[in-house]
C-alpha positions in Angstrom: -13.4 29.1 51.3 -10.1 29.9 53.0 -9.5 26.1 53.8 -6.7 24.4 52.1 -7.5 20.6 50.8 -4.4 18.5 50.3 -3.7 17.8 46.7 -4.3 13.9 45.8 -3.2 12.6 42.5 -5.9 9.8 42.6 -8.9 12.3 42.5 -8.1 13.4 38.9 -8.1 12.0 35.6 -5.2 13.1 33.8 -4.9 13.9 30.1 -1.9 14.2 27.8 -2.1 15.4 23.8 -2.5 13.2 21.4 0.5 11.8 19.2 0.1 13.2 15.5 -1.3 10.8 13.0 1.4 9.3 10.6 0.8 11.4 7.1 1.6 8.6 4.6 -1.4 8.8 2.8 -2.9 8.8 -0.3 -6.1 10.2 -1.4 -8.6 10.3 -4.2 -10.6 13.1 -5.1 -13.9 14.0 -6.7 -12.2 15.3 -10.0 -10.3 12.3 -10.8 -6.7 13.2 -9.0 -5.0 10.5 -7.0 -2.7 12.9 -4.4 0.0 11.2 -2.7 1.3 12.7 0.5 4.6 14.9 0.7 5.7 12.7 3.4 5.3 9.4 1.2 6.6 10.8 -1.9 10.1 10.3 -1.3 9.6 6.9 0.0 8.4 5.3 -2.7 9.7 4.4 -6.1 9.5 7.2 -8.8 7.6 4.6 -11.2 4.8 2.7 -9.6 1.8 0.6 -10.1 -1.4 1.1 -8.4 -3.7 -2.0 -7.3 -7.1 -2.0 -6.2 -8.6 -4.5 -4.2 -12.0 -6.1 -5.3 -14.0 -4.2 -2.6 -11.5 -1.2 -2.9 -11.0 -1.1 0.9 -7.4 -1.7 -0.3 -4.8 -0.3 -2.5 -1.3 -1.2 -3.1 1.9 0.9 -4.4 4.3 -1.3 -6.1 7.5 -0.7 -8.3 7.3 -0.9 -12.3 9.9 0.0 -14.0 8.6 0.3 -17.4 5.0 1.0 -17.7 4.5 2.3 -14.8 3.0 5.9 -13.5 5.6 8.3 -13.0 5.4 10.6 -10.4 5.9 14.5 -10.5 7.4 16.5 -7.7 3.6 17.6 -6.9 2.8 13.8 -5.9 -0.6 14.3 -7.6 -1.7 12.0 -10.7 -4.8 12.6 -12.8 -6.0 9.2 -14.1 -9.9 9.2 -14.4 -9.9 5.6 -15.0 -8.3 4.7 -11.6 -11.0 6.7 -9.8 -13.5 5.3 -11.8 -12.3 1.9 -10.8 -12.9 3.3 -7.1 -16.0 4.5 -7.2 -17.2 1.3 -9.2 -16.3 -0.5 -5.9 -18.7 1.2 -4.1 -15.9 3.8 -2.3 -17.6 7.3 -2.1 -15.2 10.0 -3.3 -13.0 11.6 -1.6 -11.2 9.1 -0.5 -8.1 8.4 1.7 -5.7 5.5 2.5 -3.5 5.1 5.2 -0.6 3.6 3.8 2.0 1.0 5.5 5.2 -0.5 4.3 5.6 -4.1 3.8 9.0 -5.5 4.1 9.7 -6.1 0.2 9.0 -2.4 -0.5 5.5 -2.7 -1.3 3.1 -0.1 0.2 -0.7 -1.3 1.7 -3.3 1.1 1.8 -6.4 0.9 4.0 -9.4 2.9 3.4 -10.0 5.6 6.0 -13.5 6.0 7.6 -14.9 9.0 5.9 -14.8 12.5 8.0 -18.4 12.9 9.4 -20.1 16.2 8.1 -21.2 18.5 10.9 -25.0 18.6 11.3 -26.5 21.8 10.0 -28.7 23.5 12.6 -31.5 25.7 10.9 -32.3 28.7 13.0 -36.1 28.6 14.2 -38.3 30.9 12.7 -39.0 33.9 15.0 -42.5 34.3 16.5 -42.6 37.8 15.2 -40.7 38.1 12.1 -39.0 41.4 11.1 -42.0 43.9 9.6 -39.5 46.3 7.9 -36.5 44.9 6.4 -34.7 46.0 3.3 -37.8 47.2 1.4 -38.4 49.8 4.2 -34.8 51.3 3.5 -35.2 51.5 -0.4 -36.1 54.9 -1.8 -39.9 55.0 -3.1 -40.5 55.9 -6.8 
């Protein structure tokens, strides 16, 4: 135990922290809102149109001068028709799209995998359940 071994880097597996993921996202909530991330919001035009692919796995944000969506400072739009269109294409909500900019200023988003819910583990029923619980502490009338 007091013996000192020579340190050999080849005997170890080395780890570095993972890089931060890009936060250029657009998400659709169950309550009918479309949320554009705060980092993406200043990069897209103030008036946009949103296109949804036929299978719902891609969306496009493109500039639309006259009749497009006017983006508020919060980056949240409420349009139940837009959310309904995504659900009708078989996408479950909430849905998140990772956005990338093309060379002509159009943003294309790809559907991210939904987060996996942690499995709920049930506590096993004790072999000897408690016999005196809350009822034993209550005053007798």
